[in-house]
N, C-alpha and C positions, 0 to 999 in steps of 0.2 A: 747836844752832844759836844761838850767842851773839848775833850781830848781829841776826838776824831776831827773836829773842825780845824784844829791847829795842824794836824797831819795833812788834811786836805789842802790847806793853804800852802804848806810846804811842798807837797807834791805838785800843786798847780804852778808854783814858782819854778820848780825844777823843769817842768814841761815847757814853761814859757821861755826859759833860756836854753832849751835844747838838751839839757842833761838827760831827760827821759824821753827823748825822741824815739817813738816806737820803732822807726825804721833803722835807728842807729844803736839800739840796745845791744850790748855785748855781754855784760857780766850777769851772774846769777843775782847779785844784789840789786842791779838795775831792773831786772825782770821782776824781782820781789817788790820793789818800790812801785813799779807800774801796776802790778796786780793789787797792791794795797790801795793805791790811788783809785783804781776802778771800783774796788769793793766798797771803799768808804763813800765814794761819790754815789754809788747805787743806794747805800744805806741812807745817806743824807736825803736823797731824792725820795725814797720810800717813806721816810719818817715825815718828810715835808708834806706828804699827802694826808697825814693823819690829822684828826681834830686837834686844835691847840691844847686842850686839856689833856689829851692822851700823850701829846709830846712832852708836856710838863711832867706828867707822871713818870714816863720813861726816863727823862732826865733826872728826876728826883731819885728814882730807884738806883740808877747807875751811880749817883753820888752818895747813896746810902743815907739820904736825908728823909727820915720818917715823917717829920712835920710837914715838909713840902709835899710829900706823897699824899698825906692826909688832906692837905689843902686842895690838891689836884683832884682827888676823889670827891671831895665835897662840892667841887665846881663842876662835877659831871664826868670826870674821866672814867673810862672802863678799866676794871681790874684786869681785863684781858687785852688791854691795849697792845698794839704792835703787830708783828707778824714774824714769820720764820726767819726773815732777813735782818730786821732790826732788833729782834729779840722780844721776849715776853717778860713782863714784870716779875712773875713767879720764878722764871728760870734765872733771871739776872740776880734776884735777891738770894736764891739758893746758892748760886755760884759764889756769891760774896759771903755766904754763911751768915746772912743778916737775919737773925731769928725774929726780931721785932718787925722787920719789913714783911717777912713771910707771913707772920701772924696777922698783920694788918690786911694783906692782900687776900688771905684765906677768909678773913671775916667779911671782906667786901665781895665775896663770891668768885674769886679767881678759879679758873679751871685748873685743878691740880694735876690733871692727866694730859695737859697740852704738851705737844712734842716740839722741841726746839729744832733749829736747822741741823744740828748735829745728830738728830734722831734720839735724843734723850729726854726723858721726863724729869720733872724736878725731883721726884722720889728716886729715880735712878741715879741722879747726880748726888743726892744726899747720901745714898748707900755707898756709892763709889768714894765719897769723901769720908765715910766713916762717921758722919755727923748724927749721932743718936737722937739729939733733940729735934733736928729738922725732920728726921725719919718719923719720929713720934707725931709731930705736928701734922705732917702731910698725910699719914695714915689715918689719924683721927679726923682729918678733913675729907676722908673718902678716897684718897689716892689708891689706885689699883696696885696691890703688892705682886701681881703676876705679870706686870710689864717686864720687858727685858731691857738690859743696857743697850747703848748705841752700838755695841759690838755683838749683840745677839745672845747675851748670857742672862738667864733668869735672875732676878734680884736676890732671891733666896740662895741660889747657887753662888752668886758673887759674895754675899755676906758670909756664907760658909767657908768659901775659899779664903776670905780675909781672916777668918777665925774670930769674927765679931759676934759673940754669943748674944749680946744685947739686941743687935739689929736682927739677928736670926729670930729671936723671940718676938720682937715687935712685928716682923713680917708674917710669922705664923699666927700671931694673935689677930692680924688683919686679914687672915684668910688665904695666905699664900699656899699654892700647891706644893706640898712637901716632896712630890715626885717629879717636879719639872726637870727635864734632862738637857744636857749639852753633849752631843755626840754619843748618846747612849749612857752617859754617866749621870748619876743622881747626886743631889746634895749629901745624901747619907753616905754614898760611896766616897765622896770627896772628904767628908769628915773622918771616915774610917781610915782612908789613905793618909790623912794628916795625923792620925792617932788621937783625935780630939774627942775624948769620951763624953764630955759634957754636951757638946753640940750634937753628937750622935744620939744621945739620950733624948735631948730636946726634940730632935727631928722625929724620932720614933714615937714620942708622946704626941707629936703633931700629925700622926698617921702616916709617916713614911713607910713604904713597903720594904721590909727587911730582906726580901729576895730580889727585888728589882736591881739589876746591874751587879748582882752577886757581891754585896759588901762583905758577907761572911767569908767568902773565899779570900778576899783581900785581907781581912783581919787575920786569917790563918797564915797567909803568906808572910805577913809582917810579924807574926808570933805574938800578937797582942791578946793576951789571955782575957783581960777585962772586956775588951770589945767583943770577943767571941762569946763570952758569957752573956753580955748585954743583948746581943743579936739573937742568940738562942732563946733567951728569956722572952723576947718579943716575937718568937715564932719562926725564926729563920730556918730554912730547910737544911738539916745537917747532912743530907745526902748530896748536896750541891757539888758539881764538878765542872772543871774547865779543861778543854782539850783532852778529855778522857781521863783526867786525873781527879779523883775525889778529894774533898777537903780532908777526910780522914787519912787517906793515903799520903797526902802532902804533909800533914802534921806528923805522921809516923816517920816520913823521910827526913823531916827536920829534927826529929828526936824530941819533940815538944810533948811530954807526957801529960801535962795539965790539959792542953787542948785536946789531945787524943781522948782523955777521960771525959771531958765536957761533950765532945761530939758523940761518943758512945752512949752516954747517959741520955742524950736527946733523941737517939734512934729508936 
C-alpha cells in the first residue's frame, strides 16, 4: 500500500510531536486526520495478516499493473484476496475502470457478487459509473443483475433513472426483474415519468407489468401520446384511476383529444 504507507507515516509523525494528541484535538481537520490515521493503521494491520501473494495482488491491482497481478496470481494469490476493510481485487479494479484487470480477475475465478465495505457489488458500481463494457463483462461472468446499489436501489431502476438504455438492455438480457420497485415505483414508471419512450418499450419487451405503479396514468398526466399508445398496446388497463379520477376523465380535463380517443378505443 504505497500511498497509504506515506499517509500513515505522516500521521504517526504528527502524533509523535503532539499535533494529533487525541486529548488536545480541537478542529475538524485534526479529527479527520486522526480518523484517517486509525483507519489506515487498521487496514495496514489487516492486510499484513494476509498471505504475501495476496498482498502482492492487492498492491498490483491498486497500482493498475496487470502484469504484476498476473504474476501474483501465478504464484498462488487468490482472485478473492482481501476483505471488506482492505478491499477486494474485483471491487478495486472496477472502481478504477480497469477493464483488463477485471477481465483477468474474472478469468481467475473472482467472486463477481462479493460485497465491498460500502455495501456495493462490482456490477452495482459499474452501473453507477455508467460503464457499459464493465457491466457487460460482469454480467457475462455471472454477476446478479438483481442486486441493489449501496443505497438500496435495484440496478435496473438505477440504469433507467440514468437514461442509459444500453445498460438497461444488458441487465434485462442478464435476467433482471423488470418490476423491481423503489417505494412502490417501478423502472417502467420511471421511464414514463422521464418521457423515455425507447427505455419504456425495452422494459415492456422485458416483461414489465404495464399496470404496476400505474405508468399509464402518469403518461396521461404528462400528455405523452406515444407513451399512452405504447402502454395500451402492451395491455395497460384503460380504466385505471387515481384518487377517484379516471385516466379518461383526466385526459378530457386536459383537453387532450388524441389521448381521449386512444383510451376510448381501448375500452
